[in-house]
N, C-alpha and C positions, 0 to 999 in steps of 0.2 A: 135564468133567473137561479140566484139556487144557492144554498148553505151550505159554504165550503170547510169550513174549524171554527174552532172554537178561540178562543177571543180570551177569558179569565175566568174565573166562578171566584162568588162573591160568597164570606159568613158573617153573617152577624156578631160581633165584639158590642162583652157593655164601655157605654160610654168614660174614655181615664184611664180604660188598659192599656196603651198599645206596648207598655212594658214590659206585659206580662205573652200581648202579641206578638212580640221583638224574644222574646225569653224563647216560646217553645219556638216554634213555627226557622225562628231562623236562628238559635241556638242549638235547643234540639234535634228540628227534620233538615236547616245547612240548607234553606233558602237564602237568598238575595232579600233585606230590606229595598225599594224602589222606594226615589222620588216621590210622591202625588201632585198634580197640578196643582197650585195654588190655592185657586178657584175649591177645590175637591180638597184640598188638605186642612185646612179653617172644616171642615167638615170633623174630622175626630179619625178612626181607624188607618188604618197603615196598608201597602203593599211591598206579597213577598214574588220572586222569579227566581223559576233556578233550570235549566232549557228555555224548551217554548214554555212552561207553565208560567201564567200566572195568576194569578190568588188574591184577593182581596177580602183583607176582612170591614167590612161597613158599621160603624156602631150603629146602631141601635137602641135609643131607648128602653124599651116592653120587648125585650130580646127572644125571640123562642129557640133552643141551641137544635143546628143540622140534624137530632139522629137515629133518621136512616137512612130517608138523601146523605149526599157526598160524595165527597172530593177518592177519590183513585188516583192515589200520587203512586204514576212508575220508581225504584230508585235500583240502585245497583248498589248490591253488599246493606242485601233486609240484614240477614244475621244482628251488622256490625250495631244498625240504626236501632236494631230491639234494643240493645244492648244498649243505647246510647235510651232510648224509651226511659225504661229502668231504671235509671242511674240518674233521671233527673224524674223519680217521681210518678212517673205514665205507667196506666197499668195498661197492659199488648193482648189482648187477645188476638189469637189465630185461627184460623177460618183456613180448612182443608177444602176444600169446597170448588175452590171453580176450576178447573186442573189446569196446565202450562201454569200454572202459575204457586208458589212460596204467598201466600199475602197476607193480614193482619190487623188490626183497627188497633182504633187509642183518638182519644178523646181525647182532643184538645183545649187549654186554661178556662174558655166557656162554652165550657159542651160539647161543642162542637163533635164528630162522627168524620172516623181523616181515616182511610184504608191504604194500604201501604202494601204494591204489590214489583215480585219482582217472577222474572220467567224462568220461570222450574233449567236452571244447567247456571242465570247470570252468576251464581254465587260460586 
């Protein structure tokens, strides 16, 4: 018996704001929307993928955004992605406290903290 991989990360979002999720995760971060199975699609929310990353946003009526707990997404071209985030109106916080990485934090439209990180020397 073993735990060997992470299948996906799920974050919460308010009901009916799937277009805001698409605007951030698809249009700003560049992830691809993935169709939810029909039985799960009826619940609302939206799923995204990029490389081996699977990120699901599920509807939560009494949403409490993840402000400390967060997904850390590996990226290529962090500087360009920071510019895209800022141009779309998202505030980016730089953090130089992790040796070997350039990294920033951005908050999605629902208040969830997202870490974007790039190994130094990849940009």
